[in-house]
All heavy atoms as TSV, in Angstrom:
chain	resi	resn	atom	element	x	y	z
A	1	MET	N	N	-9.356	2.287	-18.133
A	1	MET	CA	C	-9.707	1.295	-19.102
A	1	MET	C	C	-11.041	0.743	-18.730
A	1	MET	O	O	-11.948	0.433	-19.518
A	1	MET	CB	C	-8.624	0.140	-19.027
A	1	MET	CG	C	-8.850	-0.874	-20.034
A	1	MET	SD	S	-7.779	-2.298	-20.092
A	1	MET	CE	C	-6.336	-1.504	-20.794
A	2	ALA	N	N	-11.249	0.386	-17.449
A	2	ALA	CA	C	-12.530	-0.074	-16.950
A	2	ALA	C	C	-13.688	0.770	-17.211
A	2	ALA	O	O	-14.745	0.464	-17.607
A	2	ALA	CB	C	-12.510	-0.470	-15.403
A	3	GLU	N	N	-13.439	2.197	-17.057
A	3	GLU	CA	C	-14.463	3.113	-17.351
A	3	GLU	C	C	-14.871	3.167	-18.755
A	3	GLU	O	O	-16.057	3.339	-19.129
A	3	GLU	CB	C	-13.955	4.478	-16.862
A	3	GLU	CG	C	-15.074	5.549	-17.007
A	3	GLU	CD	C	-14.545	6.914	-16.599
A	3	GLU	OE1	O	-13.353	7.106	-16.221
A	3	GLU	OE2	O	-15.529	7.802	-16.367
A	4	GLU	N	N	-13.926	2.925	-19.744
A	4	GLU	CA	C	-14.379	2.945	-21.089
A	4	GLU	C	C	-14.963	1.729	-21.558
A	4	GLU	O	O	-15.961	1.800	-22.344
A	4	GLU	CB	C	-12.961	3.069	-21.890
A	4	GLU	CG	C	-12.295	4.421	-21.749
A	4	GLU	CD	C	-10.944	4.376	-22.490
A	4	GLU	OE1	O	-10.719	3.531	-23.262
A	4	GLU	OE2	O	-10.241	5.450	-22.247
A	5	SER	N	N	-14.542	0.496	-21.011
A	5	SER	CA	C	-15.139	-0.732	-21.557
A	5	SER	C	C	-16.282	-1.302	-20.624
A	5	SER	O	O	-17.081	-2.134	-21.138
A	5	SER	CB	C	-14.156	-1.832	-21.708
A	5	SER	OG	O	-13.533	-2.119	-20.446
A	6	LEU	N	N	-16.348	-0.810	-19.410
A	6	LEU	CA	C	-17.405	-1.326	-18.403
A	6	LEU	C	C	-17.467	-2.844	-18.433
A	6	LEU	O	O	-18.476	-3.357	-18.881
A	6	LEU	CB	C	-18.719	-0.678	-18.584
A	6	LEU	CG	C	-18.717	0.913	-18.285
A	6	LEU	CD1	C	-20.056	1.451	-18.842
A	6	LEU	CD2	C	-18.379	1.149	-16.941
A	7	PRO	N	N	-16.421	-3.588	-17.953
A	7	PRO	CA	C	-16.490	-4.993	-17.980
A	7	PRO	C	C	-17.507	-5.505	-16.939
A	7	PRO	O	O	-18.028	-4.851	-16.176
A	7	PRO	CB	C	-15.124	-5.411	-17.550
A	7	PRO	CG	C	-14.660	-4.262	-16.719
A	7	PRO	CD	C	-15.241	-3.071	-17.322
A	8	ASP	N	N	-17.969	-6.823	-17.210
A	8	ASP	CA	C	-18.914	-7.398	-16.296
A	8	ASP	C	C	-18.226	-7.826	-15.039
A	8	ASP	O	O	-18.970	-8.083	-14.003
A	8	ASP	CB	C	-19.477	-8.557	-16.953
A	8	ASP	CG	C	-20.330	-8.304	-18.262
A	8	ASP	OD1	O	-20.949	-7.239	-18.196
A	8	ASP	OD2	O	-20.345	-8.981	-19.200
A	9	LEU	N	N	-16.995	-8.004	-14.983
A	9	LEU	CA	C	-16.229	-8.442	-13.849
A	9	LEU	C	C	-14.699	-8.079	-13.896
A	9	LEU	O	O	-14.210	-8.026	-15.096
A	9	LEU	CB	C	-16.309	-10.013	-13.806
A	9	LEU	CG	C	-15.415	-10.764	-12.747
A	9	LEU	CD1	C	-15.853	-10.507	-11.363
A	9	LEU	CD2	C	-15.433	-12.298	-13.080
A	10	ILE	N	N	-14.234	-7.713	-12.803
A	10	ILE	CA	C	-12.699	-7.356	-12.823
A	10	ILE	C	C	-12.078	-8.387	-11.911
A	10	ILE	O	O	-12.470	-8.596	-10.718
A	10	ILE	CB	C	-12.447	-6.003	-12.218
A	10	ILE	CG1	C	-13.095	-4.861	-13.126
A	10	ILE	CG2	C	-10.992	-5.699	-12.063
A	10	ILE	CD1	C	-13.012	-3.542	-12.647
A	11	VAL	N	N	-11.044	-9.031	-12.407
A	11	VAL	CA	C	-10.207	-9.972	-11.635
A	11	VAL	C	C	-8.846	-9.425	-11.654
A	11	VAL	O	O	-8.253	-9.056	-12.604
A	11	VAL	CB	C	-10.171	-11.421	-12.301
A	11	VAL	CG1	C	-9.331	-12.327	-11.533
A	11	VAL	CG2	C	-11.517	-12.003	-12.495
A	12	CYS	N	N	-8.406	-9.248	-10.396
A	12	CYS	CA	C	-7.138	-8.336	-10.198
A	12	CYS	C	C	-6.150	-9.001	-9.206
A	12	CYS	O	O	-6.598	-9.538	-8.203
A	12	CYS	CB	C	-7.417	-6.970	-9.674
A	12	CYS	SG	S	-6.181	-5.792	-9.570
A	13	ASP	N	N	-4.860	-9.045	-9.509
A	13	ASP	CA	C	-3.836	-9.528	-8.727
A	13	ASP	C	C	-3.578	-8.350	-7.600
A	13	ASP	O	O	-3.865	-7.248	-7.917
A	13	ASP	CB	C	-2.580	-9.859	-9.458
A	13	ASP	CG	C	-1.641	-10.699	-8.586
A	13	ASP	OD1	O	-1.903	-10.915	-7.381
A	13	ASP	OD2	O	-0.620	-11.152	-9.125
A	14	ILE	N	N	-2.932	-8.658	-6.506
A	14	ILE	CA	C	-2.576	-7.673	-5.509
A	14	ILE	C	C	-1.182	-7.151	-5.903
A	14	ILE	O	O	-0.906	-5.922	-5.912
A	14	ILE	CB	C	-2.586	-8.191	-4.123
A	14	ILE	CG1	C	-3.989	-8.478	-3.771
A	14	ILE	CG2	C	-1.984	-7.294	-3.147
A	14	ILE	CD1	C	-4.316	-9.131	-2.449
A	15	MET	N	N	-0.240	-8.101	-6.264
A	15	MET	CA	C	1.211	-7.712	-6.432
A	15	MET	C	C	1.348	-7.429	-7.952
A	15	MET	O	O	1.392	-8.290	-8.768
A	15	MET	CB	C	2.011	-8.859	-6.121
A	15	MET	CG	C	1.888	-9.142	-4.482
A	15	MET	SD	S	2.907	-10.606	-3.969
A	15	MET	CE	C	2.184	-11.891	-4.896
A	16	MET	N	N	1.462	-6.033	-8.201
A	16	MET	CA	C	1.739	-5.605	-9.516
A	16	MET	C	C	2.788	-4.511	-9.450
A	16	MET	O	O	2.944	-3.807	-8.314
A	16	MET	CB	C	0.415	-5.133	-10.071
A	16	MET	CG	C	-0.624	-6.068	-10.316
A	16	MET	SD	S	-2.169	-5.633	-11.075
A	16	MET	CE	C	-2.847	-4.426	-9.864
A	17	PRO	N	N	3.443	-4.311	-10.606
A	17	PRO	CA	C	4.604	-3.386	-10.559
A	17	PRO	C	C	4.334	-1.884	-10.188
A	17	PRO	O	O	5.100	-1.236	-9.438
A	17	PRO	CB	C	5.264	-3.500	-11.871
A	17	PRO	CG	C	4.265	-4.145	-12.727
A	17	PRO	CD	C	3.258	-4.882	-11.846
A	18	GLN	N	N	3.314	-1.273	-10.810
A	18	GLN	CA	C	3.043	0.104	-10.665
A	18	GLN	C	C	2.053	0.450	-9.571
A	18	GLN	O	O	2.210	1.285	-8.725
A	18	GLN	CB	C	2.687	0.699	-11.988
A	18	GLN	CG	C	3.870	0.586	-12.958
A	18	GLN	CD	C	3.411	1.210	-14.336
A	18	GLN	OE1	O	2.377	1.656	-14.494
A	18	GLN	NE2	N	4.399	1.206	-15.196
A	19	MET	N	N	0.948	-0.161	-9.600
A	19	MET	CA	C	-0.198	0.159	-8.766
A	19	MET	C	C	-0.672	-1.227	-8.210
A	19	MET	O	O	-1.020	-2.036	-8.921
A	19	MET	CB	C	-1.372	0.839	-9.407
A	19	MET	CG	C	-2.522	1.137	-8.552
A	19	MET	SD	S	-4.000	1.720	-9.448
A	19	MET	CE	C	-3.482	3.420	-9.784
A	20	ASP	N	N	-0.642	-1.489	-6.798
A	20	ASP	CA	C	-1.008	-2.737	-6.338
A	20	ASP	C	C	-2.594	-2.905	-6.412
A	20	ASP	O	O	-3.247	-1.930	-6.771
A	20	ASP	CB	C	-0.576	-2.939	-4.858
A	20	ASP	CG	C	-1.268	-2.128	-3.871
A	20	ASP	OD1	O	-2.367	-1.590	-4.044
A	20	ASP	OD2	O	-0.758	-2.017	-2.722
A	21	GLY	N	N	-3.074	-4.084	-6.225
A	21	GLY	CA	C	-4.486	-4.405	-6.389
A	21	GLY	C	C	-5.397	-3.658	-5.541
A	21	GLY	O	O	-6.529	-3.263	-5.820
A	22	PHE	N	N	-4.880	-3.278	-4.260
A	22	PHE	CA	C	-5.667	-2.531	-3.326
A	22	PHE	C	C	-6.001	-1.126	-3.886
A	22	PHE	O	O	-7.097	-0.564	-3.659
A	22	PHE	CB	C	-5.085	-2.598	-2.029
A	22	PHE	CG	C	-4.951	-3.874	-1.334
A	22	PHE	CD1	C	-3.641	-4.383	-1.054
A	22	PHE	CD2	C	-6.000	-4.566	-1.073
A	22	PHE	CE1	C	-3.538	-5.629	-0.480
A	22	PHE	CE2	C	-5.918	-5.827	-0.410
A	22	PHE	CZ	C	-4.690	-6.337	-0.180
A	23	LYS	N	N	-4.966	-0.592	-4.517
A	23	LYS	CA	C	-5.111	0.781	-5.057
A	23	LYS	C	C	-6.094	0.710	-6.286
A	23	LYS	O	O	-6.837	1.667	-6.621
A	23	LYS	CB	C	-3.776	1.388	-5.392
A	23	LYS	CG	C	-3.121	1.830	-4.165
A	23	LYS	CD	C	-1.710	2.513	-4.479
A	23	LYS	CE	C	-1.062	2.754	-3.191
A	23	LYS	NZ	N	0.277	3.299	-3.293
A	24	VAL	N	N	-5.935	-0.392	-7.050
A	24	VAL	CA	C	-6.896	-0.476	-8.222
A	24	VAL	C	C	-8.328	-0.662	-7.689
A	24	VAL	O	O	-9.223	0.055	-8.243
A	24	VAL	CB	C	-6.479	-1.783	-9.083
A	24	VAL	CG1	C	-7.501	-2.012	-10.129
A	24	VAL	CG2	C	-5.077	-1.615	-9.677
A	25	ARG	N	N	-8.458	-1.385	-6.656
A	25	ARG	CA	C	-9.889	-1.616	-6.156
A	25	ARG	C	C	-10.490	-0.254	-5.565
A	25	ARG	O	O	-11.520	0.154	-5.829
A	25	ARG	CB	C	-9.824	-2.604	-4.966
A	25	ARG	CG	C	-11.096	-2.738	-4.130
A	25	ARG	CD	C	-12.352	-3.216	-5.001
A	25	ARG	NE	N	-13.475	-2.975	-4.300
A	25	ARG	CZ	C	-14.610	-2.589	-4.873
A	25	ARG	NH1	N	-14.724	-2.582	-6.178
A	25	ARG	NH2	N	-15.662	-2.457	-4.180
A	26	GLU	N	N	-9.589	0.579	-5.049
A	26	GLU	CA	C	-9.944	1.896	-4.495
A	26	GLU	C	C	-10.367	2.721	-5.683
A	26	GLU	O	O	-11.386	3.556	-5.648
A	26	GLU	CB	C	-8.782	2.545	-3.749
A	26	GLU	CG	C	-9.124	3.872	-3.130
A	26	GLU	CD	C	-7.913	4.463	-2.330
A	26	GLU	OE1	O	-7.077	3.625	-1.816
A	26	GLU	OE2	O	-7.862	5.713	-2.332
A	27	ALA	N	N	-9.565	2.780	-6.767
A	27	ALA	CA	C	-9.856	3.597	-7.858
A	27	ALA	C	C	-11.253	3.155	-8.572
A	27	ALA	O	O	-11.996	3.982	-8.960
A	27	ALA	CB	C	-8.794	3.577	-8.924
A	28	ILE	N	N	-11.500	1.867	-8.662
A	28	ILE	CA	C	-12.726	1.342	-9.230
A	28	ILE	C	C	-13.911	1.709	-8.399
A	28	ILE	O	O	-14.937	2.166	-8.908
A	28	ILE	CB	C	-12.593	-0.270	-9.365
A	28	ILE	CG1	C	-11.504	-0.585	-10.495
A	28	ILE	CG2	C	-13.925	-0.863	-9.755
A	28	ILE	CD1	C	-11.727	-0.140	-11.839
A	29	SER	N	N	-13.779	1.514	-7.066
A	29	SER	CA	C	-14.869	1.842	-6.243
A	29	SER	C	C	-15.267	3.377	-6.083
A	29	SER	O	O	-16.299	3.728	-5.667
A	29	SER	CB	C	-14.648	1.140	-4.774
A	29	SER	OG	O	-13.499	1.878	-4.117
A	30	SER	N	N	-14.214	4.125	-6.288
A	30	SER	CA	C	-14.437	5.562	-6.066
A	30	SER	C	C	-14.985	6.258	-7.449
A	30	SER	O	O	-15.374	7.348	-7.395
A	30	SER	CB	C	-13.141	6.353	-5.716
A	30	SER	OG	O	-12.165	6.319	-6.717
A	31	ASN	N	N	-15.022	5.536	-8.483
A	31	ASN	CA	C	-15.549	6.046	-9.715
A	31	ASN	C	C	-16.988	5.646	-9.894
A	31	ASN	O	O	-17.361	4.437	-9.919
A	31	ASN	CB	C	-14.730	5.405	-10.959
A	31	ASN	CG	C	-15.146	5.993	-12.269
A	31	ASN	OD1	O	-16.234	6.226	-12.468
A	31	ASN	ND2	N	-14.180	6.112	-13.205
A	32	PRO	N	N	-17.895	6.630	-9.993
A	32	PRO	CA	C	-19.343	6.330	-10.161
A	32	PRO	C	C	-19.643	5.467	-11.266
A	32	PRO	O	O	-20.727	4.683	-11.243
A	32	PRO	CB	C	-20.085	7.646	-10.288
A	32	PRO	CG	C	-19.000	8.708	-9.931
A	32	PRO	CD	C	-17.670	8.071	-10.023
A	33	ARG	N	N	-18.904	5.425	-12.357
A	33	ARG	CA	C	-19.181	4.558	-13.602
A	33	ARG	C	C	-18.776	3.175	-13.288
A	33	ARG	O	O	-19.236	2.230	-13.981
A	33	ARG	CB	C	-18.542	5.105	-14.871
A	33	ARG	CG	C	-19.219	6.355	-15.322
A	33	ARG	CD	C	-18.610	6.857	-16.676
A	33	ARG	NE	N	-18.295	5.901	-17.710
A	33	ARG	CZ	C	-19.235	5.417	-18.582
A	33	ARG	NH1	N	-20.444	5.798	-18.446
A	33	ARG	NH2	N	-18.728	4.554	-19.439
A	34	THR	N	N	-17.863	2.921	-12.370
A	34	THR	CA	C	-17.350	1.557	-12.250
A	34	THR	C	C	-17.498	0.895	-10.919
A	34	THR	O	O	-17.296	-0.213	-10.658
A	34	THR	CB	C	-15.830	1.496	-12.498
A	34	THR	OG1	O	-15.146	2.454	-11.733
A	34	THR	CG2	C	-15.562	1.912	-14.062
A	35	HIS	N	N	-18.038	1.703	-9.933
A	35	HIS	CA	C	-18.063	1.163	-8.580
A	35	HIS	C	C	-19.080	-0.016	-8.385
A	35	HIS	O	O	-18.964	-0.733	-7.378
A	35	HIS	CB	C	-18.490	2.264	-7.564
A	35	HIS	CG	C	-19.954	2.624	-7.617
A	35	HIS	ND1	N	-20.422	3.683	-8.617
A	35	HIS	CD2	C	-21.016	2.326	-6.849
A	35	HIS	CE1	C	-21.656	3.797	-8.257
A	35	HIS	NE2	N	-22.076	2.985	-7.278
A	36	ASN	N	N	-19.948	-0.364	-9.387
A	36	ASN	CA	C	-20.848	-1.484	-9.216
A	36	ASN	C	C	-20.303	-2.708	-9.860
A	36	ASN	O	O	-21.000	-3.752	-9.878
A	36	ASN	CB	C	-22.263	-1.097	-9.728
A	36	ASN	CG	C	-22.992	-0.340	-8.790
A	36	ASN	OD1	O	-22.783	-0.377	-7.525
A	36	ASN	ND2	N	-23.769	0.601	-9.315
A	37	ILE	N	N	-19.152	-2.592	-10.588
A	37	ILE	CA	C	-18.517	-3.805	-11.264
A	37	ILE	C	C	-18.108	-4.778	-10.200
A	37	ILE	O	O	-17.294	-4.354	-9.334
A	37	ILE	CB	C	-17.441	-3.387	-12.238
A	37	ILE	CG1	C	-17.973	-2.436	-13.306
A	37	ILE	CG2	C	-16.781	-4.585	-12.877
A	37	ILE	CD1	C	-16.843	-1.764	-14.213
A	38	PRO	N	N	-18.396	-6.023	-10.174
A	38	PRO	CA	C	-17.984	-7.039	-9.370
A	38	PRO	C	C	-16.385	-7.119	-9.397
A	38	PRO	O	O	-15.852	-7.023	-10.526
A	38	PRO	CB	C	-18.590	-8.357	-9.743
A	38	PRO	CG	C	-19.895	-7.852	-10.466
A	38	PRO	CD	C	-19.437	-6.600	-11.158
A	39	PHE	N	N	-15.716	-7.248	-8.337
A	39	PHE	CA	C	-14.274	-7.159	-8.158
A	39	PHE	C	C	-13.756	-8.404	-7.426
A	39	PHE	O	O	-14.079	-8.530	-6.331
A	39	PHE	CB	C	-13.829	-5.874	-7.569
A	39	PHE	CG	C	-12.427	-5.520	-7.697
A	39	PHE	CD1	C	-11.990	-4.628	-8.707
A	39	PHE	CD2	C	-11.458	-6.204	-6.798
A	39	PHE	CE1	C	-10.653	-4.321	-8.795
A	39	PHE	CE2	C	-10.103	-5.860	-6.891
A	39	PHE	CZ	C	-9.695	-4.887	-7.889
A	40	LEU	N	N	-12.930	-9.136	-8.026
A	40	LEU	CA	C	-12.266	-10.360	-7.407
A	40	LEU	C	C	-10.819	-10.163	-7.375
A	40	LEU	O	O	-10.176	-9.772	-8.319
A	40	LEU	CB	C	-12.615	-11.635	-8.179
A	40	LEU	CG	C	-14.007	-11.879	-8.480
A	40	LEU	CD1	C	-14.073	-13.301	-9.179
A	40	LEU	CD2	C	-14.942	-12.063	-7.141
A	41	PHE	N	N	-10.357	-10.518	-6.167
A	41	PHE	CA	C	-8.714	-10.546	-6.025
A	41	PHE	C	C	-8.410	-12.056	-6.306
A	41	PHE	O	O	-9.033	-12.917	-5.855
A	41	PHE	CB	C	-8.216	-10.194	-4.681
A	41	PHE	CG	C	-8.164	-8.728	-4.342
A	41	PHE	CD1	C	-8.924	-8.198	-3.422
A	41	PHE	CD2	C	-7.415	-7.854	-5.226
A	41	PHE	CE1	C	-8.790	-6.722	-3.226
A	41	PHE	CE2	C	-7.279	-6.536	-5.010
A	41	PHE	CZ	C	-8.022	-5.996	-3.984
A	42	LEU	N	N	-7.315	-12.161	-7.171
A	42	LEU	CA	C	-6.713	-13.481	-7.474
A	42	LEU	C	C	-5.221	-13.380	-7.170
A	42	LEU	O	O	-4.611	-12.598	-7.897
A	42	LEU	CB	C	-6.952	-13.907	-8.867
A	42	LEU	CG	C	-6.339	-15.274	-9.343
A	42	LEU	CD1	C	-6.945	-16.404	-8.543
A	42	LEU	CD2	C	-6.526	-15.427	-10.857
A	43	SER	N	N	-4.796	-13.964	-6.046
A	43	SER	CA	C	-3.438	-13.676	-5.587
A	43	SER	C	C	-2.760	-14.812	-4.977
A	43	SER	O	O	-3.434	-15.724	-4.510
A	43	SER	CB	C	-3.526	-12.551	-4.551
A	43	SER	OG	O	-2.296	-12.198	-4.119
A	44	ALA	N	N	-1.407	-14.816	-5.088
A	44	ALA	CA	C	-0.625	-15.893	-4.415
A	44	ALA	C	C	-0.578	-15.567	-2.921
A	44	ALA	O	O	-0.190	-16.423	-2.101
A	44	ALA	CB	C	0.761	-15.891	-5.014
A	45	ARG	N	N	-0.956	-14.375	-2.490
A	45	ARG	CA	C	-0.922	-14.008	-1.118
A	45	ARG	C	C	-2.054	-14.773	-0.457
A	45	ARG	O	O	-3.233	-14.271	-0.659
A	45	ARG	CB	C	-0.973	-12.465	-0.947
A	45	ARG	CG	C	0.317	-11.861	-1.499
A	45	ARG	CD	C	0.320	-10.275	-1.486
A	45	ARG	NE	N	0.140	-9.749	-0.097
A	45	ARG	CZ	C	0.216	-8.527	0.119
A	45	ARG	NH1	N	0.491	-7.660	-0.818
A	45	ARG	NH2	N	0.098	-8.033	1.345
A	46	ALA	N	N	-1.889	-15.692	0.328
A	46	ALA	CA	C	-2.956	-16.620	0.829
A	46	ALA	C	C	-3.181	-16.433	2.285
A	46	ALA	O	O	-3.923	-17.300	2.882
A	46	ALA	CB	C	-2.650	-18.025	0.424
A	47	SER	N	N	-2.544	-15.591	3.022
A	47	SER	CA	C	-2.760	-15.449	4.462
A	47	SER	C	C	-4.203	-14.930	4.715
A	47	SER	O	O	-4.720	-14.263	4.001
A	47	SER	CB	C	-1.748	-14.533	5.148
A	47	SER	OG	O	-1.973	-13.139	4.823
A	48	LEU	N	N	-4.626	-15.339	5.950
A	48	LEU	CA	C	-5.970	-14.870	6.422
A	48	LEU	C	C	-6.004	-13.308	6.353
A	48	LEU	O	O	-6.953	-12.709	6.113
A	48	LEU	CB	C	-6.292	-15.498	7.723
A	48	LEU	CG	C	-7.598	-15.098	8.365
A	48	LEU	CD1	C	-8.719	-15.472	7.316
A	48	LEU	CD2	C	-7.868	-15.668	9.680
A	49	ASP	N	N	-4.889	-12.738	6.889
A	49	ASP	CA	C	-4.942	-11.232	7.038
A	49	ASP	C	C	-5.007	-10.632	5.553
A	49	ASP	O	O	-5.744	-9.612	5.464
A	49	ASP	CB	C	-3.572	-10.729	7.532
A	49	ASP	CG	C	-3.442	-10.968	9.055
A	49	ASP	OD1	O	-4.572	-11.175	9.727
A	49	ASP	OD2	O	-2.336	-10.992	9.500
A	50	ASP	N	N	-4.299	-11.190	4.581
A	50	ASP	CA	C	-4.542	-10.664	3.125
A	50	ASP	C	C	-5.925	-10.848	2.704
A	50	ASP	O	O	-6.479	-9.884	2.143
A	50	ASP	CB	C	-3.536	-11.392	2.212
A	50	ASP	CG	C	-2.142	-10.965	2.488
A	50	ASP	OD1	O	-1.905	-9.763	2.722
A	50	ASP	OD2	O	-1.188	-11.812	2.302
A	51	LYS	N	N	-6.492	-11.943	2.899
A	51	LYS	CA	C	-7.890	-12.218	2.548
A	51	LYS	C	C	-8.777	-11.181	3.170
A	51	LYS	O	O	-9.668	-10.614	2.500
A	51	LYS	CB	C	-8.297	-13.684	2.807
A	51	LYS	CG	C	-7.545	-14.611	1.910
A	51	LYS	CD	C	-8.032	-16.037	2.319
A	51	LYS	CE	C	-7.320	-17.067	1.617
A	51	LYS	NZ	N	-7.666	-18.482	1.869
A	52	LEU	N	N	-8.738	-11.065	4.589
A	52	LEU	CA	C	-9.631	-10.145	5.183
A	52	LEU	C	C	-9.368	-8.725	4.721
A	52	LEU	O	O	-10.334	-7.924	4.642
A	52	LEU	CB	C	-9.339	-10.254	6.672
A	52	LEU	CG	C	-9.797	-11.552	7.367
A	52	LEU	CD1	C	-9.394	-11.594	8.811
A	52	LEU	CD2	C	-11.289	-11.887	7.175
A	53	LYS	N	N	-8.124	-8.285	4.455
A	53	LYS	CA	C	-8.016	-6.922	3.960
A	53	LYS	C	C	-8.592	-6.753	2.655
A	53	LYS	O	O	-9.350	-5.699	2.418
A	53	LYS	CB	C	-6.492	-6.630	3.913
A	53	LYS	CG	C	-6.211	-5.254	3.264
A	53	LYS	CD	C	-4.680	-4.833	3.367
A	53	LYS	CE	C	-4.491	-3.478	2.695
A	53	LYS	NZ	N	-5.359	-2.505	2.778
A	54	GLY	N	N	-8.420	-7.701	1.777
A	54	GLY	CA	C	-9.156	-7.698	0.406
A	54	GLY	C	C	-10.687	-7.548	0.483
A	54	GLY	O	O	-11.264	-6.664	-0.222
A	55	LEU	N	N	-11.270	-8.299	1.377
A	55	LEU	CA	C	-12.608	-8.273	1.528
A	55	LEU	C	C	-13.097	-7.038	2.220
A	55	LEU	O	O	-14.074	-6.511	1.965
A	55	LEU	CB	C	-13.155	-9.550	2.227
A	55	LEU	CG	C	-12.999	-10.841	1.392
A	55	LEU	CD1	C	-13.263	-12.040	2.281
A	55	LEU	CD2	C	-13.732	-10.893	0.197
A	56	ASP	N	N	-12.375	-6.640	3.219
A	56	ASP	CA	C	-12.718	-5.399	3.968
A	56	ASP	C	C	-12.562	-4.196	3.061
A	56	ASP	O	O	-13.230	-3.086	3.277
A	56	ASP	CB	C	-11.731	-5.214	5.123
A	56	ASP	CG	C	-12.106	-6.092	6.261
A	56	ASP	OD1	O	-13.157	-6.775	6.303
A	56	ASP	OD2	O	-11.270	-6.206	7.161
A	57	ASP	N	N	-11.679	-4.235	2.076
A	57	ASP	CA	C	-11.494	-3.172	1.147
A	57	ASP	C	C	-12.676	-3.147	0.074
A	57	ASP	O	O	-12.593	-2.189	-0.716
A	57	ASP	CB	C	-10.096	-3.188	0.396
A	57	ASP	CG	C	-9.069	-2.711	1.292
A	57	ASP	OD1	O	-9.230	-2.215	2.401
A	57	ASP	OD2	O	-7.863	-2.791	0.843
A	58	GLY	N	N	-13.488	-4.077	0.128
A	58	GLY	CA	C	-14.718	-4.033	-0.734
A	58	GLY	C	C	-14.699	-5.071	-1.909
A	58	GLY	O	O	-15.648	-5.015	-2.704
A	59	ALA	N	N	-13.699	-5.936	-1.997
A	59	ALA	CA	C	-13.762	-6.999	-3.028
A	59	ALA	C	C	-14.896	-7.835	-2.740
A	59	ALA	O	O	-15.263	-8.173	-1.655
A	59	ALA	CB	C	-12.427	-7.740	-3.063
A	60	ASP	N	N	-15.472	-8.408	-3.874
A	60	ASP	CA	C	-16.653	-9.392	-3.708
A	60	ASP	C	C	-16.015	-10.737	-3.326
A	60	ASP	O	O	-16.880	-11.529	-2.791
A	60	ASP	CB	C	-17.389	-9.362	-5.022
A	60	ASP	CG	C	-18.087	-8.021	-5.313
A	60	ASP	OD1	O	-19.041	-7.784	-4.712
A	60	ASP	OD2	O	-17.601	-7.313	-6.192
A	61	ASP	N	N	-14.893	-11.065	-3.697
A	61	ASP	CA	C	-14.249	-12.368	-3.213
A	61	ASP	C	C	-12.793	-12.248	-3.401
A	61	ASP	O	O	-12.151	-11.246	-4.026
A	61	ASP	CB	C	-14.811	-13.416	-4.095
A	61	ASP	CG	C	-14.747	-14.789	-3.445
A	61	ASP	OD1	O	-14.143	-14.953	-2.392
A	61	ASP	OD2	O	-15.396	-15.752	-3.887
A	62	TYR	N	N	-12.092	-13.196	-2.783
A	62	TYR	CA	C	-10.689	-13.225	-2.759
A	62	TYR	C	C	-10.205	-14.754	-2.929
A	62	TYR	O	O	-10.554	-15.500	-2.123
A	62	TYR	CB	C	-10.094	-12.774	-1.438
A	62	TYR	CG	C	-8.650	-12.566	-1.289
A	62	TYR	CD1	C	-8.065	-11.377	-1.194
A	62	TYR	CD2	C	-7.768	-13.620	-1.340
A	62	TYR	CE1	C	-6.596	-11.109	-1.055
A	62	TYR	CE2	C	-6.396	-13.558	-1.212
A	62	TYR	CZ	C	-5.834	-12.210	-1.047
A	62	TYR	OH	O	-4.457	-12.012	-0.962
A	63	ILE	N	N	-9.614	-14.881	-4.089
A	63	ILE	CA	C	-9.271	-16.375	-4.347
A	63	ILE	C	C	-7.761	-16.417	-4.470
A	63	ILE	O	O	-7.071	-15.630	-5.061
A	63	ILE	CB	C	-9.803	-16.721	-5.827
A	63	ILE	CG1	C	-11.352	-16.533	-5.793
A	63	ILE	CG2	C	-9.432	-18.140	-6.207
A	63	ILE	CD1	C	-12.050	-16.602	-7.111
A	64	THR	N	N	-7.268	-17.498	-3.806
A	64	THR	CA	C	-5.779	-17.714	-3.953
A	64	THR	C	C	-5.422	-18.560	-5.172
A	64	THR	O	O	-6.202	-19.397	-5.565
A	64	THR	CB	C	-5.254	-18.373	-2.677
A	64	THR	OG1	O	-5.906	-19.677	-2.453
A	64	THR	CG2	C	-5.494	-17.525	-1.438
A	65	GLU	N	N	-4.246	-18.179	-5.701
A	65	GLU	CA	C	-3.819	-18.990	-6.971
A	65	GLU	C	C	-3.647	-20.442	-6.690
A	65	GLU	O	O	-3.492	-21.156	-7.786
A	65	GLU	CB	C	-2.511	-18.325	-7.484
A	65	GLU	CG	C	-2.835	-16.934	-7.982
A	65	GLU	CD	C	-1.540	-16.226	-8.484
A	65	GLU	OE1	O	-0.489	-16.844	-8.485
A	65	GLU	OE2	O	-1.579	-15.032	-8.857
A	66	THR	N	N	-3.532	-20.927	-5.540
A	66	THR	CA	C	-3.324	-22.291	-5.344
A	66	THR	C	C	-4.628	-23.079	-4.948
A	66	THR	O	O	-4.614	-24.003	-4.228
A	66	THR	CB	C	-2.268	-22.354	-4.162
A	66	THR	OG1	O	-2.789	-21.751	-3.026
A	66	THR	CG2	C	-0.957	-21.955	-4.516
A	67	PHE	N	N	-5.756	-22.649	-5.431
A	67	PHE	CA	C	-7.035	-23.265	-5.111
A	67	PHE	C	C	-7.226	-24.594	-5.997
A	67	PHE	O	O	-6.536	-24.733	-6.948
A	67	PHE	CB	C	-8.180	-22.314	-5.444
A	67	PHE	CG	C	-8.494	-22.047	-6.916
A	67	PHE	CD1	C	-9.506	-22.693	-7.601
A	67	PHE	CD2	C	-7.818	-21.152	-7.552
A	67	PHE	CE1	C	-9.785	-22.538	-8.901
A	67	PHE	CE2	C	-8.025	-20.894	-8.949
A	67	PHE	CZ	C	-9.003	-21.602	-9.484
A	68	ARG	N	N	-8.076	-25.455	-5.513
A	68	ARG	CA	C	-8.354	-26.568	-6.195
A	68	ARG	C	C	-9.853	-26.563	-6.499
A	68	ARG	O	O	-10.692	-26.551	-5.587
A	68	ARG	CB	C	-8.079	-27.811	-5.417
A	68	ARG	CG	C	-6.607	-27.956	-5.135
A	68	ARG	CD	C	-6.214	-29.212	-4.446
A	68	ARG	NE	N	-4.879	-29.260	-4.222
A	68	ARG	CZ	C	-4.276	-30.051	-3.323
A	68	ARG	NH1	N	-5.024	-30.944	-2.627
A	68	ARG	NH2	N	-2.966	-30.081	-3.201
A	69	ALA	N	N	-10.271	-26.829	-7.702
A	69	ALA	CA	C	-11.628	-26.949	-8.077
A	69	ALA	C	C	-12.236	-28.222	-7.564
A	69	ALA	O	O	-11.603	-29.298	-7.626
A	69	ALA	CB	C	-11.845	-26.879	-9.531
A	70	ALA	N	N	-13.469	-28.180	-7.075
A	70	ALA	CA	C	-14.071	-29.419	-6.523
A	70	ALA	C	C	-14.810	-30.179	-7.610
A	70	ALA	O	O	-15.082	-29.683	-8.576
A	70	ALA	CB	C	-15.069	-29.017	-5.398
């Protein structure tokens, strides 16, 4: 879907029924047409390990669902 529409930004959860967000990020980054699209994780998984894994996997940012806007 991302390859067809080439969105300006992808916001993705980690916990999904068929393919988790880490696999989605891998698919996006391995495709030459979509690898430059900014990618954000938005997840309830708020541990430091989860955040570091998301960023290490190439996400541009990792936002937890329990954030508060300043």
